[in-house]
N, C-alpha and C positions, 0 to 999 in steps of 0.2 A: 627369546632371550636366554632361556635355560640352556639351549644348545651351545651358546657362546660362553657359558660358564660351567666348567667341568672340574672334577677333582682327580688328583693323582696321589696315590699313597706311596710312602717310602717307609720301610720297616728296618729298624736297627736294633740289634740285640743289646740289652742293657746287662752287662756283666762286668767283671773286674778289669776287662780289657777295653771297656767302652771309651771312645773318644767322640766328643760332640761334633756333629756335622757343621758345615759352614752356615747352613740355614737355620740351625737351632737357636732359639732365643737364648742369649747368654745369661738371662736371669732364670731360665728354666732350672728347676731343682736338680735335675740329673746333671746338667752342665756344671752347676756350681760345685757339686760333689766331685766332679771328674777333672778338677784342675789343681795345680800346685804340687808340692813335693809329696803330699799325703794322698794323692789321687787314687792309687791302686789300693792302699790300705783303707781309705774311705769306702770305696766301692765294695771291697771284700767284707768289711765289717757291716755295712748296710745290708748286704744280701744275707749274711749270717743272722742278723737280727730278724729279718723277714721270715726266714725258715724256722727259726726258734719260736717266733710268735705263732706261725701257722700251726706247728705241731702242738703248741700248748692249747689251741682251740679245737683241733681235730684229735681229740683224745681217744675216741673209740677205736678198738683194734690197733692201738698204737702205744704199747706198754713202755717202750724205750724212748718215746717222743722224738723219733727221728725218721719216721716213715716217709714224710713228704718233703719235697723241695719245690720252691716257686721259681719259675723262669719268667723273665720280663722282656718285653719288646716295646720299644718306643715307636709309636705310629705318628708320622708326620703327614699332614694333608696339605697339599698345595692347591690353590684355586687358580685354574687356568682361564685367562680372560682373552677372548678372541673377538674383537669388534672391528669389522671392516678391514680385516687382514692385519690389524695392529693389536698388540697386547703382550702378555707375558704371564709368568707364574709367580704367585706370592704365597709364602707359607702362612696359612691362616690358623691352623689348629694342630696342637700336638697333645696326644693322649698316650696312655700306657695300657698294654695288654698283658694280662697274667696267664700263665699256663702252669698247671700243677703236675709234678712228676711223682707218681706213686712208686717208690723204690722197692716196695714189697712185691708188687705185681708187674712192675716194669711199664705200667700204663702211663701215657701222657694225656692229661685231661685238660680240655679247653677251659680257661678261666673267664674272667670278665674284662671287657674292653672299656676304657674310660679312666677310672681311678684318678690319677692326676690330670689336671686340665691346664693347658698353656695356650695363650693366644696373643698375637701381636695386636689385633684389633681391640681386645680387652685392655691391653696396655694403653692404647690410644684413648679409649673411652674413659678409663679411670685416672690416668696420669696426665692427660692433656686436656681432653674435652671438658670433663667435669670440673677440674680446678679452674680452667679458664672461664667457664660459665659462672662460677661462684666467686670469682675474684672481686673484691670490694663490695660484696653483697652482705647485707645484715643477716639474712636468713638463708639457710641451705635449700637449694632446689635442684631439680634435674632438668637438663635441656629437653626440648620437645623431641619425642621419638627416641629418647635415650635407650640404647641397647637393641633397637629394631634391626639395624643392619647386621650386627653381630649375631643376633638370634636367628635371623633368616639364613645367614651363611651356615650356621650350625645345623639347622633343621634340613637345609638342602643337602648338606654333607651326609647326615644320617640316612636320608632317603635316596642318596646317589647310588648309581650302579657300582661305583668303586667300593663303597661301604658295604652294600648288600652282598656283594660277591665275597668280601673278605671275612665278614663277621655274621654270626647267626642270631645274635641278640642285640637289643638296644644297649647303649652305654650306661654305666653307673659312675657318676663322679663322686668322689669322697673327699671332703674338705674339712678344715677346722671350723668349729662353731665360732660365732661372732662374739668378740670381746665387748660389744656394745649392748648385748641382750642378756636377759636372765632366762634360765631354762628350768623347767619344773618336771620332776619325774612323774610319769603316769603309772598306772597299775599294769601296763602291758609289758610283758617280757618275752623276747624271742630266744629260742635255744642257742642261737649263734650270735645274732646281733646284740642280744642282751637287753638291758632296761631301756625303755623308750622315754624320751624327754620331749616336751613341747616348749616353745619359746613364747615370750610375752608379746612379741610383735615381729613381723617379717623384717629381715635384714635387707640391706641394699643388694647383697649377693643373691638373696632369694628372689628379689625383684628382677635382677639381671638374668638369672638362670631360668626364671619363668618365661622370659622372652625367647629362650632357647627351647621351650616346650618341656621343661623339667620341673618336677615338684620335689619338695624336700621332706625328709623325716630324719629324726635325730635319735641315735642309739648309743649306749655305752656298753660294749661287750664285757663279758666276765674277764676280770684281770686288768681292765683299763681304768684310767683315773679321770677321764672326761669323755663326754659324748662326742661322736663324730657326726658330721652333716652329710647325709647321703642324698644326692640329686639323681633323679631317675625318671623314666617314662614307663608307665604301666603299673605293675604291682611288684614292688621290691621284694616282698616276702614270698610271693608265689612263683615269680618268673625265673628265679635263680636257685640253684641247689645250695646246700650248706657248704660244700667244698668250694663252690664258686664265690660265695659271700666271704668265706674265710680268707680267700686269696686277696680280696680287696681290703679287708680289715687289716690283715697282717702287713700288707704292703704300705698302705696309707698311714696306719698308726705308727709304723717305723719312721716314715718320712716326717710325720708331725712331731715325733719325739726329738728328731734332729732339728727341725725348723722352729718349733714352738715348744721348747722344753718347759717353759713356765706353766703351760697348760697340760701338755700330754706326757711330760716326765716329772710331774709334780709328785711330792712325797706323801700326799694325801688325796683320796679319791673324792670326786664330786658328791655332794649330798643330795637331798631331795630337791633343794632349791640351789641352783648353781649359777654363779656369775663368773665367767672366764675373765682372766686378766693377764696381760703380758707384763704387768708390773709385779706379779707374784714372785716371792723370793725363795720359797721353800721348795726347791726342785733340784734334780740331779742332771748333770750333763752327760751326754754320750761321749764316746771316744772318737767322734767323727767331726771333722773340721768343716764349718759352714759359715759363710760370710753373709749375714742377714742384712747388714747395713749397705753393703755394695749392691745387693739385689734390689733394694728400694731405690737407690740412685739410678741404676741401670734401667729400671722400669720407665722412668721419664724419658731417657734417651731413646729407648725402643719405641715409645709412644710417638715421639717426634719423627723417628725413622718411618713408622707406619704412615703418619700423616703425609710425609714427603713422597714416599715411594708407592703408596697404595690409595689413600683416601683422596688426595688432591688430583692425581693423574686420572683416576677413574670415577671421580665423585658423581658426575652426572649419570653415567651408566649404572653405577651402584645404587644410586637413589631411585632410579627408574625401576631397576630390577627388584630392589627391596620392596618398593611400594606395590609392585605387581605380584609379589610372591604370595601364593596361596597354597598352603600345605595341609 
């Protein structure tokens, strides 16, 4: 069965000239920034914020805080399905690859793959399957095998020849902390990742990403105002260099300042006990235009699109494949 399900990678440079491809989810954060009259200004300002944040964390041998620049590539993975001569390709995963340019030495350093995470199947799971399952129910619950298919797609992608050929290390996904949980600062501090936090209970995202084979840790880097959630396989602190980790922090903290300014561009930093809230009012806005309401509406539309074009046509094949997947 695995021979009938393969992956193809497409790589697009994310810079001030970026235009979303036809297969890119229109709710994808990059696509949202790259539309409208302010598109090029949005992109230019976003990239400048990333570079500035990178240099603020990479302080050693960097007296003028301009030694490094971050280059970004959008990695789109298509799942190719070929069953009895019939099938097609469906865009299942979109992630981000960082590369670091040392302008002092001229060296280009490979960064981390993952960072942002975008998935049509996740849209279907969270915006169609989960709401439909809980409609008219008195208590929230998850459908049987919720996240299994998506998790097996992701794990097969990471173990695929396409991924292994293109990337040398497993991915690290960096997301916002959950606004439904409380976070407690521990005594552990990393020189780059900063102060570690632990949460009171696993979030739904933690559960979902565990199905992908990823575990979570929460850190608030120096100069940040809220912890970030890092999802990874292996040892986050030992498997990646400081320069690699800074590329993820600078990139994803910048995006979160744009997407969730109530949390990540707040005017006061998280304390020892922290409850994130999107209703927080004491925050600053960036100069970057982003339509968060439209993004939420489109997630439902894209979930329905996934159901029509991917889940229903290949449901039997996908269920058999997912049930037999052993990684």
